[in-house]
N, C-alpha and C positions, 0 to 999 in steps of 0.2 A: 697149608698152615701159614698163618701170618708171621712175619718176622717180629722179633721182640721190640718192645718200646722202651725208650729211656725217659724216665720222669725226673726232671731236674728241679730240686728245691731251691728256688732263686728269689724268694720273697723276703729274705732276712733283712734286718735293719742294720746290722753291723755296728752295734753300739760300742763294743770293745775295740773295734778296728778304727772307729772314727769316720765311717763313711760306708758307701756301698761297695764292699770288697768284691762282690760278684761281678762288678764292672770295672775293677781296677786293672789297667793294662800292664801285664807282667812279661809277656813274650817279646821277642825281638821285633815283631811287626805289629805290636799293639794287641796281641792276643791276651785274653783273660783266662783264668784257670779252667772255666767250663768249656772253652774252645777245645782244650786238649782231651777232656772227657768225651765230648761229642765226637771228636775225630777218632778216638780210640774205639768208641761204641760203633760207629759206622763201619770201620774196618773189621769189626768183630761180628758183623751180621745183623746189627740193629737196623730196623726199617724206618722208625719215626722217633722224633724227640718231642716231648711235651715239656715246655718251660712253665713252671708255676711261679708267677710273679704278682706284684701288686700293681694296681692300675696307675698309681701315681708315678711309677717308673717305666711305664710302657713305652712312651716315646723315646726315652733315652736307651732303653733296651733294644728297641728296633733299630735305632740309628747306630748304636755302638757295637752290637753283636749280630743281630739277624741280617743286617745289610751286608756285613762282611762275609757271612756264610753263603749268602746268595741261594742259588738253586741246588747247591751241592748237598743240602740237608732238607729233608721233609720234616717240617716242624709245625707245631700248634702251640697256642698260648692258652693257659688256664689261669684264673685269677683267685688269689687268696686275699680276702678282705676280712676285717674284724667281724662283720656281720654275716659272712658267707656260711651257710648251713646252720646258723645259730638261731634257735627259736626266738621270736621277738621278745617274749617276756624275760628270757634269760639274758639276752643282749641288753635289754633296758636295765636290768639289775646290775649287770657288769659295768655299764656306763655310769650309772648312779654311784657305784662304789669306787669309780675312778680307775678301772682296769685299763692299762695301756699295753700290757703284754700281748703278743700274738697267742693263738691257741695251740701252737705246737706243730710238729712235723706230721703227725697223723692227720690233723686237720688239713694241712697243706696238701697231702696226698689225696684226701677225699675230695678236695676242691677240683681235682683233675680226673675224677672217676669216670665222667662222661667221655673223656678223651682216650680212655684205656680199654681196648678191646682185644688184647693179646697178652701173653706173658710179658712181664716188665721188670726192669731194674729201676730202683729209686736211689738217687745220690744227692749229696750236697753240692751246690754250685761252687762253693769256695774251697773245695778239697781236690787234691790231685791223687788219683787212685792208681794210675799206672797201666801200661799197655797189657801186661800179663794178667792183671786182675780182670780187665774187660774181656780178654780172650777166653778166660776160664768161665766167666758167667755167661758170655755170649754163646759159647759152645753148649752149655747146659740148657739155656733157654731155647736154643734152636734144635734141641734133641727131643725124642719121645718122652724124656723124663721131665719136661718143662713144667709139669703139674706139681712137682715137688719144690716147695720153697727152699731157698738157699741163702747163705750169707758168706761173704768173703771177710773174715776177721783180719785184724792187723795186730802186730806186737806192740804192747803198750809203750815201751820205752822209745819206740820209733815214732810216736805220735804226740810227743809232748812239745810244749813251747818253753823256751828259755825266758819268755817275757812275763809269764804269769800262769794262773791256773787254767785248766781246761776241763770240759765235761766229756766223759767217756762211758759207754756201756760195757762193763766188764763181763765177759762171757764165760760160762761154765760149759765145757764141751766133753761129751762122753761118746766114744765109738763113732766119732765124726758127726755127731748130731748135737745141736744146741740144747742144753738142759735149762739154762736160765740166762737172762741178761739183767745185770744190776747196775742201774744208773748211778754214777758218781759225778758230782757237779763241781768239785774243786780239787782236781788232781794236780800235783806239782812235784818237781824234783827238789829235794831239800836235804842238804848235808849228806849227799850220797845215797839217800833213800827216795823212793817214790811213795808219796802219801796222799791220802784224800782227807780233807777236813770237812766233816759233815756239818749241817746247819746248827747242831747242838754243841759244836766245838770238839767233838770226839775225833780222834785221829786213827786212821787205819792204814797200815803199810801194805802196799801192793807189789807183787812180783813183777820184775822188769819184763818177763816174757809172758805176762798175762795177755790172752787174746781179747781184743776189744772191738766193739762195733763202731765203725766210722760211717754208718748209714749207707752201706753198700749191700743192698738186698736184692734178691731175685724172687718174684712171686708170680703165681698164676693170677689172672684177673679175678678169679673166683674168690680170692681172699678179701676183696674190697668190702663186700657186705659184712664180713666178720669184723673188719676194722670199724665199719660204721656202727655196728652194735656196741663195740667197746667205746667208741667216742661218745655215743649217746649215754653210756654209763658214766663217763667222765663228766659230761654236762650235767647229769642229774646230781652227781656228788657236788659239783660246783654250785648249782642252784640251791642245794640244801644248806650250804655253809659258805656263802660268798666271801665274807671276811677271811675265813681260814684258807680259801683257795684262790685268793685274788691274783696271785702270781703263778698259779699252777698252769702247766702246759702238758698236753697229751703227746708224748713222743712215740715214734715208731718202735723203738726198743721196748718201751713199756707195753705197748699193744702186743708185740710179738711174744714177749715173755708171758703175758697172761694167756694168750691163745695156746702156747705150748703147755702151760700148766693145767689148762682146762681140757687138754687132749684134743683140741680142735685141729691143730696142725703140728707137723714135725718139720724142723728146719735143718737141712744138711749143711755142713760147713765145706766150703771149697778152698783148697790150698792154692795160693798163687805167690810166686816169688816176686812180689811187687812192693815198691817203696811208696809210702804215703807222705805227702806234706801238704801244709795248708797255711792260711794267713789269719789266724785268730786275732793277732794284734798287729798294729801298724809296723812294729819292729820286726815282724816275721817276713816282711815284704822283700827285703834285700836278699835273704837266703833263698826265697822262692824264685826270684829273678835269676839268680845264679844257677839254680838247679835246672830251670827250664833252658837256659842258655847252654848248659853242659849237655843236656839231652839232645838239643838241636845240633850242637857241634858233633855229637857222637852219631848222628844220622838216625836217631830214633824218631825224630820229627823233621819234616822239611822246614826250611827257613821261614816260609810263610804258609801256614796251614791251608788256607782256603784259596790260594792262587795256584794250587796244583791239584790235579785229579788223582794223584797217587794215593791209594789207600782210602779215598773218600768217594762218595757217590751221591 
């Protein structure tokens, strides 16, 4: 049995951050957030890492990140471009309408489908998921139960930014299985409450302990054709009403939610006592630097991740 694969979504533009946050050096020796995820994955039994990036950042990505990892990580690159996997007529219509948005995380994952031939975990490059979370999902994907999809959810109030709104997939869970994932795109803490403001202006209050998706999923590779079918449906809806869908994106939580509701898959939730943090906004950076320094000082990570062989291979 092949070891699991880590698929890293690293093609984002970082518009709210004001730059390429997936390459922002936050660790004591110039590490970026995805360095810690890769390190945690390798010591949790993952065999290979697939980085999904854009071609225009390839040289910087190789020089800033891959060169530092060296031979300690078996990696491959996959590329997500605006026209990747998009039929020519639909892409032409999108360009004519002035679409500039990417096609979403489902599209990004499908761009790496040819690189994935084993159970895999998909994560965001600009999120810190924690050693315990990787240990839990790595144990599952290295077990005979690896054919069962899983998610590691996080507590909503631990995933907010003091700098502005965030998007989160709020999970409904029953008997340790995911029932649904509802995407909320403008969640913030306001006057002691956690609320989401929908596009029509309506406000919904959310419980602080609501479990949310942070794009930390584990799947068998056999789920990829189902994601492709769902993405094709998304493209068909886009083509039928381009002005109405000009900014629409196809997210992994959307796809997972629909596959659950159609009875195609069941997704088990894994509990992990792990803290999440990220850098949605530039102002989040200082807190992330401090947390990484604290974890390093506590011995959770070595002072320089890739200059030691401890825990990595």
